[in-house]
C-alpha positions in Angstrom: -35.2 25.8 -3.3 -32.3 27.5 -5.1 -29.9 26.4 -2.3 -31.0 22.8 -2.9 -30.2 23.0 -6.6 -26.8 24.4 -5.8 -26.0 21.7 -3.3 -27.1 19.0 -5.8 -24.8 20.5 -8.5 -22.0 20.6 -6.0 -22.4 16.9 -5.1 -22.5 15.9 -8.8 -19.3 17.8 -9.4 -17.4 16.0 -6.7 -18.8 12.6 -7.9 -17.2 13.1 -11.3 -13.7 13.7 -9.9 -11.4 10.7 -10.4 -10.1 8.8 -7.4 -6.6 9.7 -6.5 -4.0 7.2 -7.8 -3.2 4.3 -5.5 0.1 4.4 -3.6 2.9 2.5 -5.3 5.4 2.8 -2.4 4.7 2.4 1.3 6.7 3.0 4.5 8.0 0.2 6.6 5.4 0.8 9.2 2.6 0.6 6.6 4.1 -2.5 5.1 4.3 -4.1 8.5 0.7 -3.3 9.1 -0.4 -4.6 5.7 1.5 -7.9 6.4 0.1 -8.1 10.0 3.6 -8.2 11.5 5.8 -6.0 13.5 8.2 -3.4 12.2 11.3 -5.4 13.4 10.3 -8.5 11.5 9.6 -6.4 8.4 13.1 -4.9 8.7 14.6 -8.4 9.1 12.8 -9.4 5.8 14.2 -6.4 4.1 17.7 -7.0 5.4 17.6 -10.6 4.3 16.3 -9.5 0.9 13.2 -11.6 1.3 11.2 -8.4 0.9 12.2 -5.9 -1.8 12.6 -2.3 -0.8 14.0 0.9 -2.4 15.9 3.8 -1.0 14.8 7.3 -1.7 17.3 9.7 -0.2 17.5 8.6 3.5 14.0 7.0 3.4 13.3 3.3 2.8 10.1 2.4 0.9 8.5 -0.9 -0.1 6.8 -1.3 -3.5 3.2 -2.5 -3.0 3.7 -5.2 -5.7 6.7 -6.5 -3.6 4.2 -7.1 -0.8 2.0 -9.0 -3.1 5.0 -11.1 -4.4 6.1 -11.8 -0.9 2.7 -13.1 0.1 2.5 -15.2 -3.1 5.8 -16.8 -2.3 4.6 -17.6 1.2 1.5 -19.2 -0.2 3.4 -21.2 -2.7 5.8 -22.5 0.0 2.8 -23.4 2.2 1.1 -25.3 -0.7 4.3 -27.3 -1.3 4.6 -28.5 2.3 
């Protein structure tokens, strides 16, 4: 019985821990996956500046809000046509 109380207390402690913060920057591979397209097409969009990216050292990252903005632009263009 004592073990069950200890397990219940352990579960309640982990339930109170806050969720880790959401990612703000993702890799090109993750961005491609989120957009349901290939890595090459994602790189083309970055090169043409249709998709915002930032450079951190030698790494390239895409802000998550840039993905949202890109999708919103695509939806606006589709609504106009």
